[in-house]
N, C-alpha and C positions, 0 to 999 in steps of 0.2 A: 349485174349489179351486186346480187347475193354472193357470186364467187370472189369478187374483188374484196367484199367486206370480210368473208371468211379468211381470205388470205391474209389481210391486215390484222385481224386478230390473232392467227396463229403466229405471225411473225412477232407481235408484241409480246405473246406468251414465251416463245423461245428465247427472245432477247432479255426478258426478266428472269429467266431460269425457273419459272413457277410450274408447280405440279398441281394441277387443280382440275376439277371436273367442270365442263361446260354447263350452265344452267340457262334455262329460258328466260329472256328478258323482254319487257314490254316497250324498252327504248328502241327508237328507230334511228338508224345511222344515216345521216343526211350527206356525209362526205367521205372520201377515201382516206383522208387524213386529218389529224387534229390541227384546227386553225390556231393562230396566236391567242385569239380571245378565249378559246377553250383552255389552252395551257396556262393562261393567267387565272382563270376561274378554278383550276384544279390547284394551283400554287395557293390561291387565296384559301381554298377549303382546307388545304394542309395546315396553313397557317392558323385557321380557326380551330382545328384539331388540337394543335399543339396548345393553343391558348386555353382551350377546354380542359386539357389535361395538366394544366399548371406549369407547363414548360415554357423557358423564356431563354432568349440568347442562343448561342451556339451549342451544338452537341458537346463540345469539348467541356463547357462550363457545367454541365448538368451533374457530373460525378464529384465536384469538388466537395459538397457537404457530407460526402458518404464515406470516402476513405482516403488515405493518404497513398497515392499511386508511386510516391517518390521513393518508397521503401522496397527494395528488392529482397525476395525470400532468399534465405540461405540455401545453399544446395544441400540435398538430402532430407531425411526425415529423422526426427529426434524424440525421445521419451524421457522425461524428467520427473522426479519425484519432489513435492513439496510438503515437508513436514512442519506443521505450525503447532507450538506448544499449547496455546491457549486461545480461547475465543474472546477477543476484544478489539476495540476499534484500531488500535495502533498496530497490532500485528496483521488486522485485515489490510490496512493501508500498506504495509510492507509488502504483502502478497501482491495486491493490485499494481503497485509500483514495480515490483519485480517482473511481472509479466508485461507490463508496459515497457521497461527497459529491453526486454528480450525482443519484443515486437519492433521496437525502434531499429534493432540490429537485424531483422529479418527472420526472426523466430516467432511465428505467429500460431497461437493455439488454434487447432481445427484445421490447419493448412500443412504446415510441415512440422508442427509440434504437438505431441500428446502430453497432457499434464495429469498426472496422478497426485492427488491431495488428500492429505489427512490431517485431522486435528486431534492432538492427544488430550484435549480438555483438561490441560493442568496436571496430568499424571505422568510422572517421569518415567514410569515403568512402560507405558504405552508408547513413549517415544521410541524405545529400543525395538519394539515390535513393529512399529512402522518402518523404521529403518532396515530391519532385517528384511522385511517384505519387499521393500525397494531394491535391495541387493539380490534378492532371489529372482527378481524380475529383469535383473541386468540393465538397470536403467542408465542412460548416458550421464546423468549428473543428479545430485541430490542438492536441494536447497534447504536448509535447516533455519527456520524462523524462530528466534529466541535461544537462549544458551542451552537449555536441556536438550531441545531437538538437535542443535548443532553438535553437542557432545556425543549424543547417541548415534547421529549419522557418521560422524568421524570414527567411533569405535566399531561400527558395523562394517565399514569400508576399508578397515586396515589391510586386510589380505586381499584386496581387489585393486582395480584401476580406476574405480568410479570417483571422480573427483566431488568434493562437496564445497558448496558455496554457502556461507551463512550471512544472516542479518540480524539486526537487533540484538547483538551480543555486546553487553555493556563493557566487559573487560575480557577480551581474547586471551590475554596473558594469563590472568588469574584462572581462566577456564581451562588452561592447558592446551589451547588451539594456536598459539602464537608465541614466539620467543619474545624477549624484552625489546629487541629492535624491530618488532613487527613482522619478522619473516614467519612463515607457517611451519608448524611442526611436522607437517605431512602433506598429503595432497588435499590440502584444505585452505580456503582463505574466504574473505567476505568484507562485511562492513560492520562498524561498531556503532552503536547509539550511546556512547559514553556521555553521561550527564555533565552539564554544565553547572557544576556544584557551587562553585564561588559566586557565579551570577545569580544562582536561585537564592543563596543566602543573602546577597545584597538586595534582591527584590523583595525578600521577607522583611529584611530590616527597613526598607523603605516604606512598606505598607503597616508594619507593626513596630514603631519606634521604641515602645516600652516593653515589648516581648523579651523573655529571657530563656525560654525553654521551647525546643522542637521535638515533636514526637515523630517516630518512624515505625511503621510495622514493616516486617520483612519476613521472608520465607527462609529457614534455616538452611534448606537444600538448594537453594539458588545461589550459586557462586557469585554471579554478578551482583546480587544484593549485598552481600558480605562485604565485597570489595568497595562498593559505592558508600556503604555506612561508614567504613573506615576513612573515605576521602572526607566525608561530612565531619566526622570527629577531628579530623586533622585541621580542618579550616574553621570550625564553628566558633572557636574562641576569638578569631580575628574579627568576628562580627558581633561579638558579645553574646554568643548563644551556647547553650548546653544541649546536646542531643540525649533524648531518652528514647531508647529503642525497645522494642519487644519482638521476640521471633515467634513464628507460627510454623505449623507443619503442613496444614491442609486448609482449604477454603472455609471449612467449618469453623475454623479457629478464629477467624477474622472478627466476628461478632463480639466475642468475650474480650479479645485483645483490644479493640477499638473502645469498648466500654470502660475498660480499665484505664487506657491511655488518656482519655480526654479529661480526666480528674487530675491529671499530673503535668499537663503541658498548656503552653499559650496558644499552639497552633500544631498541625501536622503537615508534613511534607511526604509526598509519595515518591517512590523510586519507580524504576521501569520493572518492578517485581511482578511478574505475570500472575501469580496466585492471588496477590493483594488487589491487583488492579481488575481482576475477574470479579472480585466482591466489593467493588467500589462503592456501590449504593449502600451496602451495609455499613462501611466505614463512614460515609457521609451522613447517614441516619444518626449514628451515634454522635458525631461531631456537631451536626446542626441543632441537636437537642440541647447542647450546652453552649451554642453560639461560638464554637471553636473553628477557625478557618482551616480549611485543608487546601493544600496548594498541589498541583499536579506536577508531573514531569514531562507532559507533552499535550498537544492540542486536544486530543480526544478526551482526555480527563477533564479539561476545562470545559469543554462543550457538555460534559455530563455532570457538572456540578461543582467542580473545584473552582476556587476563586481566581487563581492566576498561575501562570507557569513560564519558566524560562525554558522553553523546550524546543524539540527538534520537529521537522516536518517528515513524518514516517513514509509518506508516499514518495518523497524525493530520496529518501535513504533507500527504499526498495528498488526505485529506478536505477540509482547507482549501482546496486548489487547486480540488477539484470544486465547492465553493461558489462560487468565484471565476468558474469557467467557466459555472456555471448562469446568473449574472447576465448574462453576455454573450450566451448563448443565448436568454435571456428578453427581451433587448433592454433590460434595466434600467441597463446600463452598457456603455460600450465598453472593450475591452482597453487602448486608447491613452489612456484617461482613469484607469486604475487604477494606482496605485503598487504595486510588488512587496511581498509581505508575508513575514514571518519567524516562526518559533517561537523565542522568545528564551530560553526556560528549558530547560537541560539536565539530564538525569537521570543518575544513577549506576547502571550495570550492572556487575555482577561474576560472574565464573565461577570458582568455587572449584576445580573439577577442573583448569581450565587452569593455575592457580597451582601446584596439588599437582603436576602433570606435571613441571614444572621445579623443583620444591622451593622455590617462593616462599611464605613465611609471610605471611598476611594477618591483621591484627588483627581481634579479634572485634567490637569497636566499629566498625571500617571497613565490614566485612560487613553489619552490622546496620543501618548508615546508608545502604545501597544501596536504591534504588527496587525494583530486581529482582535476584534472585540465582540463578544456574544452578549446579547441581553436576554436570551432564553436558555432554559436547561433542557437538553434533549438527551433523553435516556433511550437508547436502542435495545 
């Protein structure tokens, strides 16, 4: 009897390809083979184990909530550099969207993609250092987030074959990155966050029917800001406004500029000026003290305390940029052959708490028409 039991156990071990040491057991084997009832008991025990582990359904269903198995990794391995000009929500959204767009195309960080990331902290000189460092490491592609980073990346790669993809560049033509028809000036392309200026002016008129002056603070060294102010001045008269602008050089200048501006205007509207947005709370403090509404240029500014904005969704802009970068990395297109792209439709974002804070009444219909409404101010 013992020989038969041993033979049975050995055959089971071999059949299952298990490498294990035998251990003494107190169980008595009463049969040479498993009965049907024993098999049912084992199956039931396995089911109980799965239930205890929180597993339900077929094994094929267990991975659905963890990752998208439909995306096939691109062949090879790649290293890219991401140079972000300043630290604020919109540009962070661009970066996250950019990586998401790449991942959708099979370039996944930590698998076949190495990402070098640097933030210039709104220092134009630092953007050149960052770009030069990426070039010295011979990365496969550089992404410049915001105009100064894009311009520095382009200048650093002029004598190389490294492509540059940019995002959050308001006016690529004015920045010298594209021709009037949108074609690249070199091995560089990307996406523009060109502001919906006329839509913003109409929104301000709807909220402030008696207002006549709009203030704008901008950084004199940011080409995108200068071109956008020119656009505001071009159309302001059509909506019965006068633009009062004041230029700054650094973040430290925002406090004084805002304090002076709030005594001259009925409201303030922001651009996608990276230096000013980095000091948004300083600007808001000066405006709120005078009950002057501040309007943002995108969703993150509204979440942080601006009353409203006809703005862009920067995560989606970044994702669109990631898809463009993927084409370049796959060899499907060259950056020098791709016109820059834009997201043309602006959405209305409203912060009712920001309006309440300065005693500004917003009509119910206006609030209902918003794409997204925030009832709290979140400062990160």
